[in-house]
N, C-alpha and C positions, 0 to 999 in steps of 0.2 A: 579651361575647365579645372577647378580645384576640388579636391576631396580629401577626406580624411583617410589616411593609409588604411587604418583598421578596418574600414567599411568594405574595401575591396581586395585586401591582401592580408596574409598571414605572417606574423614573425614569431618563430619558434622559441627563441631565446633572445629577448629584447636587450639584454646586457652584453652578449657576445656575438651574435650573428651578424654576418655581413650582407645577408640577403633575405628578401621576403618572397613569399610565393602568391600568385595572383590567384584570387578567388574567381575572377570573371576577366574578360578580355579587357586591357587597360591600353587606351588609344595613345598614339604618339603626341606628346605636347600636354598630356595631363599633368597637372602639379599636385602632389600628395603631400599633406601636411603629417609630418611624424617628428615627435619630440620637439615641437615648437619651431621646426624648420620645413622647408619645402623641397621636395626631391621632383625634379622635372624628368619625366619619362621620355627618352630619347628615341625609341622605337616601339612599335606595337608589342605589348606583352601579352602572349595568348594565356588563356585560363590554364593553371596548373604550373605555369613555368616560373622560373625564379628571375629576380632582378636585384641589381645592387642598390643597398642602402647608402653606401659610401663609396668614395674612390678606393680601389683596391690595387695597390702597387704591384707592378710586374715581380714575380717570384713570390709574392706574399701568399700564404695559404687561406683558401676561402671557407668560411665557417657557416655551418647551419646546425641547429640543435647544439651550439656551443662547441661543435667539433669540425676539424677540418675535412673536406671532401675533395678538394682539388687545389691546384696551384694557378694564380692568376697569370695571364699574360699581359695584364694591364687593362683594368676595368674602370670606367667611369660611373659615377653615381648616376642611377637611372637607366644604366644599360641593361639588357637582357643577359643572362648567363647561359652561354652556349659553348659547344665544343670547339668554336673558333677563338674563344678567348679565355679558355681554361684547360690546363694540362691535367691528365689523369694521373695525378702524382700526390702521394700522401707523405707527410713528415716521418722519418725514421724514429721509432719510439722503442723503449726497452722498459719492461714492466719492472726491473730493479730501479728505474728513475722515477717510479710513481710516487707522488707527494700529495698526500690527502689529509683532511682534517683528522681522520682515524687511521693513520698509516700502520700502526701497529696491528690494529683489528683487521685491517685489509689484508696484511701479509699472513696473519695467522689463519685466516678464513680461506684464502684463496691460493696463495703460493705454494702451500704445501700438498694441495689436492693433485690427483691424476686421474686419468681416464684411459681405457683401451683405445689405442690408435696407433698410427703409423708415423714415425719421425722420418721425414724425407731427408736425403743427403744435402739439401740446400738449407735446411732448418724448418721448412714448412711441415705441418701436422695435419694429417687426415684421419677420418674416422672409418673409412672404407678404403678397399685396395681393388680397384677395378682396372681392367685391361680394356683399353679403348681403341676402336677401329675408326680411323679418321678419313673419310673420303674427302678430297680436297676440291671436289666439284659435284654437280648433279650428275654428271657422266659416270661417276665412279660410286654413287651412293647405293644404288641397287646391289651392285656386286659387294660392297662393304657391309651392306646389312645381312646379306645371305652368309658372308664369311663369319660375322659375329653370332648370328643365330646358329650356324653349323657347329660352331665351337662351344657356344653356350650349352646347346642342347646335347652335346657329347656326354654321355653318362659316365665316361672314363675320366673326363677332365677334373671334376670335384676331388677325386682321389688322387690324381697325379699332382694337382696344384691346389692344396687346401687352403693356401694363403690368399688365393684370389676369390674376390666376393662375386664377380660376374665379369662377363665380356659383352661390351656395349658398343654399337655403332651410332654415329650421328649423321644419318643421311640429311641432305640439304638440296636446295635448289638454287645454289649459287655457283660462282666459279667460272662460268662461261656464258656467252650471249649476253653480257652486261657492261656497264661502263667500266673501263680499264684502269680508272684512277681511284677516286674516293670509294666506290662501292667495293672494288677488290680489296683496297686497303682495310676497309671496316671488317670484311669477311675473314681476311687473314688474322686480323687482330682477336676475332672471336674464336677462331680455331685454336690460336696461341692460348688463349684463356683455359680451353678445355684441356689442352696438352699439359699445361703447367698446374692444373688445378691438384691441390694435395691428396685429393681421394682417387686420383689416377696414378697407379703404380707404374705403368708402362704402356706403349701404344704402337699401333702399325698405321702409318700414314700411307693412304692409297690414292694414286692418281691414275687417270686414263692414260695420258700421255701427251695430248695435243690441246688441252684447255689453257686458259689464261693462268690458271693457278696449278701448272704441272710441277714436277719435281725441281726443276731449275728454278723457277720462281719461288716456290715454297721453301726449298731448302736454303736458298739465299737469305729468306726472310726470316727463318727459324733457326739458322745455324748457331747464333749466340744462345738463343733459347734452350737448344739441345744441350749446349754446354752447362747452362745455368740450372737446368732441370734436373741433371744427373740421374735420369731413370732410363730405362731401355727404350729406344725410340728406333724403330725400323720402317723401311721404305719399301714400297712395290709399285711398279708401274705396269699396269694391266697389258697395254700394247706389246711392251718389251717382254712380257711373260707369255705371250702367245694368245691372249684374249682372255 
């Protein structure tokens, strides 16, 4: 089956993009005409998913809207873009290296502007300063929620800690009773994202003690993050604390 790519997919930036987005399910074996050539689809591309317009070499950054959003592990033309063939990594950039058609205007308009925010010790910048209570599993979630509510509703805390915008828990249903490999890895990556967020000034990580994501597992996963984040990170195990 042959079709014009434009009929069933969208390319955001025809000059720079490596990928297109399917407007409908595209079956395996379909050949799409694009810029005078044909792209053979190697796997089913589901509606709303990306696929490669060209071969993307390993370590090359993959572009959409003209900008990189990940690093290729080696992707062939016509293949879907998935977590299996792309790394969640972006190129390092510096605003000082910006080169544009109106560089002088850009610098005068934006580089001298400031805003009220928090510069973290690792260079990240946030606009809020929240303290986070992070349960590592469903088993610790209710306790973490009660701790955060109690601290946030304490009328004395705003006076004692005026630099803190709020105390927030992130209760969840993960960390135990589930697959111990990919699902656990994804869950820990999500928690890491919350902990490292520049709007978080510090956090308390709370585990029950017997779950798959207990202190031993989480601390090993996050130990480098703790060093990189350079923010106050405390731990508590409910079972070791007496319930």
